[in-house]
C-alpha positions in Angstrom: 105.7 82.5 84.8 109.6 81.8 84.2 110.4 85.6 86.4 108.9 84.4 89.3 110.2 81.0 89.7 114.0 82.1 89.1 113.4 84.5 91.4 111.9 82.1 94.0 115.4 80.2 93.3 117.6 83.1 94.0 118.3 83.7 90.2 117.8 87.5 90.6 119.9 88.9 87.7 117.6 85.8 85.2 114.7 87.0 87.3 115.9 90.7 86.8 115.9 90.5 82.9 112.9 88.3 82.5 111.4 91.1 84.7 112.9 94.1 81.9 111.9 92.4 79.1 107.8 91.4 80.4 108.3 95.3 81.3 109.0 96.6 78.3 106.0 94.3 76.2 103.5 95.2 79.0 100.4 96.3 77.9 99.4 98.5 80.8 100.6 101.0 83.0 99.2 98.6 85.8 101.1 95.4 84.4 104.2 97.9 84.3 103.7 98.9 88.1 103.5 94.9 89.0 106.4 94.3 87.7 108.1 97.0 88.6 107.4 95.6 92.4 109.0 92.7 91.6 112.1 94.3 90.5 112.7 96.4 94.0 111.4 93.4 96.0 115.0 91.8 93.8 116.7 94.7 94.6 115.4 94.0 98.4 116.8 90.0 98.6 120.2 90.9 97.3 120.6 92.7 100.1 120.3 96.3 98.2 118.1 97.7 101.0 118.9 102.1 100.5 118.0 101.1 96.5 114.5 98.8 97.4 113.2 102.0 99.3 113.2 104.9 96.9 112.1 102.1 94.0 109.5 101.1 97.0 109.3 105.1 97.1 108.7 105.5 93.9 106.0 103.2 92.9 104.5 104.5 96.4 104.1 107.8 95.3 102.5 107.8 91.8 98.9 109.2 92.0 97.7 106.3 91.2 96.5 103.9 93.9 96.5 100.5 93.6 98.1 97.3 95.0 101.6 97.5 93.7 101.4 100.9 95.3 99.9 99.8 98.6 102.5 96.7 99.0 105.3 98.5 97.6 104.7 101.4 100.7 103.9 98.5 103.1 107.4 97.0 102.2 109.1 100.8 102.4 107.4 100.5 106.2 109.0 97.1 106.8 112.9 98.0 105.5 113.1 101.4 107.4 111.8 99.8 110.6 115.3 98.4 111.4 116.6 102.9 112.2 113.6 104.8 112.5 111.0 103.2 114.4 108.8 106.4 114.6 109.5 107.0 110.5 108.2 103.2 109.7 105.3 103.8 111.9 104.4 107.1 110.2 104.3 105.2 106.5 101.6 101.8 108.3 100.1 104.9 108.5 100.2 106.4 105.5 99.6 102.7 104.1 97.1 102.5 105.9 95.3 105.9 105.4 96.1 106.3 101.3 95.7 102.1 100.6 92.1 101.0 102.8 91.2 98.7 100.2 94.4 96.7 100.1 95.7 94.3 101.6 98.9 95.9 102.3 96.8 97.9 104.5 95.6 94.8 106.6 99.4 94.0 107.2 100.0 97.4 108.6 96.9 97.5 110.4 98.7 94.6 112.2 102.2 95.8 112.4 101.2 98.5 114.6 99.3 96.3 117.0 102.2 94.1 117.0 104.5 97.3 117.4 102.2 99.3 119.9 101.4 95.8 122.3 105.2 95.0 122.0 105.9 98.0 123.9 103.2 97.9 126.6 101.7 101.3 124.7 98.3 100.8 124.9 97.1 104.1 124.7 98.5 105.1 122.0 97.6 102.5 120.5 93.8 103.4 121.0 94.9 107.0 119.7 96.4 105.7 116.6 92.8 103.4 115.9 91.0 106.3 117.1 93.1 108.7 114.3 92.8 106.0 111.5 88.9 105.0 111.9 88.5 108.7 111.3 90.4 108.4 108.1 88.8 105.2 106.8 85.9 104.9 108.8 83.2 104.8 105.3 85.6 101.3 103.9 85.4 97.6 105.5 89.2 98.6 107.3 87.2 100.1 109.8 86.0 97.3 110.6 89.3 96.1 111.7 90.4 98.8 113.3 87.2 99.1 115.7 87.8 95.1 116.8 91.4 95.7 117.1 90.1 98.2 119.7 88.1 97.1 121.7 90.1 93.5 121.7 91.7 95.7 123.3 89.9 97.4 125.9 88.9 93.2 126.6 91.5 91.6 126.7 95.2 94.3 127.5 93.0 97.4 129.4 90.7 95.2 131.6 87.8 97.3 131.0 84.6 95.7 130.0 82.8 98.8 130.0 84.3 100.3 127.4 84.8 97.1 125.2 81.2 96.2 125.3 80.6 99.9 124.0 83.4 99.4 121.2 81.7 96.1 120.2 78.4 97.6 119.7 79.7 100.9 117.4 81.7 97.8 115.6 78.1 95.7 115.5 75.7 98.5 114.6 78.4 100.0 112.1 79.8 96.4 110.4 75.7 94.9 110.1 77.1 91.5 108.0 80.4 91.8 108.1 83.0 89.2 108.4 83.5 90.2 111.8 80.2 90.4 113.1 79.8 86.8 114.6 83.1 87.1 116.3 82.1 90.4 117.4 78.5 88.6 118.9 80.6 86.4 120.4 83.4 88.7 122.0 80.7 90.8 123.5 78.2 87.8 125.0 81.6 86.3 126.5 81.8 89.4 128.8 77.9 89.5 129.7 79.1 85.3 130.8 81.9 86.6 132.8 79.6 89.3 135.1 76.4 86.8 135.2 74.4 89.5 132.8 73.0 86.0 131.6 69.6 87.3 129.9 72.1 89.5 127.1 74.7 87.1 126.8 71.4 84.0 126.5 70.3 86.8 123.3 73.3 87.0 121.7 74.0 83.0 121.8 70.5 82.9 120.2 71.1 84.9 118.1 75.1 83.3 116.8 73.0 79.8 117.6 70.2 80.5 114.5 72.7 81.1 111.6 71.8 78.0 110.0 71.4 78.2 106.6 70.6 74.4 104.4 71.4 75.6 101.2 70.6 72.9 98.0 74.6 72.1 97.0 76.7 72.3 99.2 74.7 70.8 102.2 74.9 73.2 105.3 76.5 76.8 106.2 76.5 77.4 109.4 78.4 81.0 111.4 81.4 79.4 112.3 80.5 80.6 115.8 76.8 79.0 115.5 77.9 75.0 116.5 79.8 76.6 120.0 77.1 79.2 120.7 73.7 76.8 121.5 76.9 74.3 123.1 77.5 77.1 124.9 73.6 77.6 126.0 73.0 74.8 126.9 76.4 74.5 129.5 74.7 78.2 131.2 71.0 76.6 131.1 72.7 73.3 132.9 75.5 74.8 134.8 74.7 78.7 136.1 70.8 78.7 135.7 69.7 75.2 136.3 67.1 75.0 133.8 67.1 71.4 132.5 64.3 72.2 130.2 66.1 74.5 128.0 69.6 72.9 128.3 67.8 69.2 127.6 66.5 71.5 124.1 69.7 72.9 123.5 71.7 69.8 123.6 69.3 67.8 121.6 69.1 71.0 119.1 73.2 71.2 118.8 73.2 67.3 117.9 70.5 67.7 115.2 72.4 70.7 113.2 75.5 69.5 114.6 76.1 65.9 114.1 78.8 64.9 112.8 81.1 67.2 115.7 84.2 65.9 117.6 81.6 67.3 120.8 78.4 65.5 119.7 79.4 63.2 123.3 80.0 65.4 125.0 76.6 67.0 123.9 75.2 63.4 124.6 76.4 63.5 127.7 75.0 66.1 128.7 71.7 64.5 128.5 72.4 61.6 129.9 73.0 64.5 133.5 70.4 66.3 132.5 68.1 63.4 133.3 70.4 62.4 136.3 70.1 66.1 137.6 65.9 65.8 137.2 65.5 63.4 139.4 63.7 61.4 135.9 65.5 57.8 137.1 64.1 55.9 134.0 64.9 58.7 131.4 68.4 58.2 133.6 68.3 55.2 132.7 66.8 55.1 129.0 69.2 58.0 127.6 72.2 56.5 130.1 71.7 52.8 128.0 71.2 55.0 124.9 74.7 56.2 125.3 76.5 53.5 125.6 75.4 51.8 122.3 76.2 54.9 120.9 79.2 55.9 122.0 81.2 52.3 123.5 84.1 55.3 122.9 83.6 58.0 124.4 85.7 59.3 127.5 82.6 59.3 129.9 82.2 55.2 129.9 84.7 55.7 132.4 82.7 57.7 134.3 79.5 55.4 133.3 81.3 52.3 135.7 82.3 53.9 138.1 79.7 55.5 139.2 78.1 51.4 138.1 81.8 50.5 141.2 80.2 53.0 143.9 76.0 51.7 143.1 77.2 48.0 143.7 80.0 49.2 146.6 77.1 50.2 148.7 74.5 47.8 147.4 76.7 45.3 149.1 77.2 47.3 152.2 80.4 47.9 151.3 82.2 51.3 151.6 83.0 53.1 148.3 
């Protein structure tokens, strides 16, 4: 598009003329609102903030609730922030409430979170999030609000109990939404911190099993599936001492995720399981298999150090 290229090249006068010509020829109001938004951006890039602010507000106040309207109100909030922070925060909230289905609402939620986090006004942020959730509870944005709220309790207020309550609320509220797996993962981390192994393992197993074969794209995995399977192996190996369960989990990890950067980590853990279980013959075989399969692994140095130590002991030398 000629006008956009001119705008990107900072040829604002020429871009403005192209946009105005396009606006006169626009087939419907929606196209005209898109162009009005671009014209307002040109005003802002020229440095005429007052005119740009008014242009953005004029677009946003229209009864039509669409993408240009949401972006315009968000841009207005950004401009106002420089001189009147409370008014700007109010505009961000207004953007979320009036345009919850558009990307400007996500940007506004991020802006609010950054502001209150920077000021360490955590209680104020909780109040804002609760208010916004009530206003947009039937939209997808409400899930992001709940996730922000849960992370706030977990990472900044150090209240794992409230964080768990918030994560559970999100888990049952979103059911299959894009944040579902991240929510489960965070809940598992909290349970692990408090050594509540049973609920942690239950959650991790659900995540680890989200591996779906597809005839045309190979395999679709949950972003958390591999991490969950590996962590199940670690929990059983290090904290619970269930070598059989750990062995099963690491083998499943290698089966479902054969090409990850952690393949040798999983294979090495399988070697360690045989060593810790005291099965010398199986340990020797798994060790030989590992050396053959992962000759460049960083664990080769560990194997060599153990071999040197064994040799020294056998000859009567002090290791």
